[in-house]
C-alpha positions in Angstrom: 14.9 106.2 159.1 17.1 105.1 162.0 20.4 103.6 160.6 20.4 101.1 163.4 17.4 99.4 161.8 18.9 99.0 158.3 20.2 95.8 156.7 22.9 95.8 154.0 20.6 96.6 151.2 18.9 99.4 153.2 22.3 100.9 154.0 23.2 101.1 150.4 19.9 102.7 149.4 20.1 105.1 152.4 23.6 106.2 151.6 22.7 106.9 148.0 19.6 108.9 149.0 21.3 110.9 151.7 24.1 111.9 149.4 21.7 112.8 146.6 19.6 114.9 148.9 22.6 116.6 150.6 21.8 115.4 154.1 24.0 117.2 156.6 23.0 115.6 159.8 26.2 114.7 161.7 24.4 112.5 164.2 22.7 110.5 161.4 25.9 110.0 159.6 27.7 108.9 162.8 25.0 106.3 163.5 25.1 105.3 159.8 28.9 104.7 160.0 28.6 102.7 163.2 25.9 100.5 161.6 27.9 100.1 158.4 31.0 99.0 160.4 28.8 96.5 162.3 27.4 95.1 159.1 30.7 95.1 157.2 31.3 91.3 157.3 27.9 90.7 155.9 27.6 93.5 153.3 27.1 92.3 149.7 29.7 94.0 147.5 27.2 96.0 145.4 25.7 97.3 148.7 29.2 98.1 150.0 29.9 100.1 146.8 26.7 102.1 147.3 27.5 102.7 151.0 31.1 103.8 150.4 30.2 105.9 147.4 27.3 107.6 149.2 29.6 108.4 152.1 32.3 109.8 149.8 29.9 112.0 147.9 28.6 113.4 151.2 32.2 113.8 152.4 31.6 111.5 155.4 34.4 109.0 154.6 35.2 106.4 157.2 38.7 105.0 156.9 38.0 102.2 159.5 35.0 101.0 157.4 37.0 101.1 154.2 39.9 99.2 155.7 37.5 96.6 157.2 36.0 96.0 153.7 39.2 96.0 151.6 40.3 92.4 152.1 37.0 91.0 150.8 36.7 93.7 148.1 40.2 92.9 146.8 39.4 89.2 146.5 36.1 89.6 144.7 36.5 92.4 142.2 35.6 90.1 139.4 32.0 90.0 140.6 31.5 93.7 140.4 30.0 95.5 137.4 32.0 98.3 135.9 29.8 100.9 137.6 30.3 99.4 141.0 34.0 99.0 140.4 34.3 102.6 139.6 32.2 103.7 142.6 34.2 101.5 145.0 37.6 102.7 143.6 36.6 106.3 143.8 35.3 106.0 147.4 38.5 104.2 148.5 40.6 106.9 146.9 38.6 109.7 148.6 39.1 108.0 151.9 42.8 108.3 151.3 43.3 104.6 152.0 46.3 103.0 150.2 46.6 99.3 150.1 49.2 97.6 147.8 47.1 94.4 147.5 44.0 96.3 146.4 46.0 98.4 143.9 47.5 95.3 142.4 44.2 93.5 142.2 42.5 96.5 140.7 45.2 96.9 138.1 44.8 93.3 137.0 41.0 93.6 136.9 41.0 96.8 134.8 43.5 95.4 132.3 41.1 92.5 131.8 37.9 94.4 131.7 38.7 98.0 130.5 36.4 97.6 127.5 33.4 97.3 129.8 33.7 100.9 130.8 31.6 102.8 128.2 30.1 105.9 129.8 32.1 109.1 130.2 31.1 109.1 133.9 32.4 105.6 134.7 35.6 106.2 132.7 36.2 109.6 134.4 35.6 108.1 137.8 37.9 105.1 137.4 40.8 107.0 135.8 40.7 109.6 138.5 40.5 107.0 141.3 43.4 104.9 139.9 45.6 108.0 139.7 45.0 108.7 143.4 45.4 105.1 144.5 49.1 105.2 143.7 48.8 102.8 140.8 52.0 103.1 138.8 51.4 100.7 135.9 52.3 102.7 132.8 50.8 100.1 130.5 47.4 100.5 132.3 47.5 104.3 131.7 48.4 103.8 128.0 45.4 101.5 127.7 43.2 104.2 129.4 44.3 106.8 126.9 43.6 104.5 123.9 40.2 103.5 125.3 39.2 107.0 126.1 40.1 108.4 122.7 38.2 105.5 121.1 35.1 106.3 123.2 35.4 110.1 122.4 34.7 109.1 118.8 31.4 107.5 119.9 30.3 109.8 122.7 30.9 113.5 123.3 32.8 113.9 126.6 31.8 117.0 128.5 34.6 119.5 129.5 33.8 118.6 133.2 34.8 115.0 132.5 37.8 115.9 130.3 39.2 118.3 133.0 39.2 115.4 135.5 40.7 113.0 133.0 43.6 115.2 131.9 44.2 116.2 135.6 44.5 112.5 136.5 46.9 111.7 133.6 49.0 114.7 134.5 49.1 113.6 138.1 50.8 110.3 137.2 52.8 111.8 134.4 51.4 109.4 131.8 50.5 111.7 128.9 52.4 113.6 126.3 51.7 116.8 124.4 50.0 115.1 121.5 47.6 113.3 123.8 46.7 116.5 125.7 46.2 118.3 122.5 43.6 115.8 121.3 41.8 116.2 124.7 41.7 120.0 124.3 40.2 119.6 120.8 37.4 117.7 122.3 37.0 120.0 125.3 36.4 123.0 123.0 32.9 121.7 122.2 31.6 122.4 125.7 34.2 124.9 126.9 31.5 127.7 127.5 30.0 125.4 130.2 33.3 124.9 132.1 33.8 126.3 135.6 36.9 128.4 136.4 38.4 125.4 138.3 37.8 123.1 135.3 39.4 125.7 133.0 42.5 126.0 135.3 42.7 122.2 135.6 42.8 121.8 131.8 45.5 124.5 131.4 47.6 123.1 134.2 47.5 119.6 132.7 48.6 120.9 129.3 51.4 123.0 130.7 52.7 120.1 132.8 53.5 118.2 129.6 54.6 121.3 127.6 51.5 121.1 125.4 51.4 124.6 123.8 47.9 125.3 122.4 47.7 129.1 122.4 44.2 129.4 121.0 42.8 127.0 123.6 44.7 128.8 126.4 43.3 132.2 125.2 39.7 130.7 125.1 40.1 129.4 128.7 41.3 132.8 130.0 38.6 134.7 128.2 36.0 132.3 129.6 37.4 132.6 133.1 37.5 136.4 132.8 33.8 136.5 131.9 32.9 134.3 134.8 35.0 136.3 137.3 32.6 139.3 136.9 29.9 137.4 138.8 31.9 135.3 141.3 31.5 135.7 145.1 34.6 136.1 147.2 35.0 132.3 147.8 34.7 131.6 144.1 37.3 134.3 143.3 39.8 133.0 145.8 39.4 129.4 144.6 39.7 130.4 141.0 42.8 132.6 141.7 44.4 129.7 143.5 43.6 127.2 140.7 45.0 129.5 138.0 48.0 130.4 140.1 49.0 126.7 140.3 49.7 126.9 136.5 52.7 129.1 137.4 54.2 126.0 139.1 54.6 124.2 135.8 55.0 127.0 133.2 55.2 130.7 132.6 52.6 131.7 130.0 52.0 135.2 128.8 48.3 134.7 128.7 48.1 134.5 132.4 
């Protein structure tokens, strides 16, 4: 459908559908962005979250649109569900927009409502987003860790989610060796399903806080070695770069 004909609700649905279906029509996305900017003052916040999230997933971020929406978003975070809050924060982080007022408002909101984040997907999305939005509140990250470890006792977190979580905590230097070790214990359950990039991310996070878990490192390397046999050239180069980054933080014989 022509984006120029869409209202706010239609834009939200269209963005979600286009991202889900992998639409790669540059002309359509340009028209979509133009219509979204035109509708920005009138977009309901849940529609705005769907629009921005869909654009981010499709790698069609629009900084001008994000910046136009930020003042209203910052003032109305309390009205968003945990899912929409996670989607919005993730989209803003992917657009590489940094706004001190939004970061402060998001920090306050998360401290008040962290217990509302139950699913592994929501928790992973919000932790990763906050770490990229230059939020520096150490107390918030301590609360994240406590909440995540509590949720891990109720729901099995996939290695895909855990690799993102530990990467985020390592990025902001808000995790210690003991914390990382507990995350690796949980990651072992689904380790055979990890991609080489996820394996490297887990190892890099552990090394960055001097968390020495030799058996886990060995399992990651063996898993990566098996997968390397069937990788294409792009996959091999990406994996080599990801594992190579581990040398930046530690020298480990396994590598």
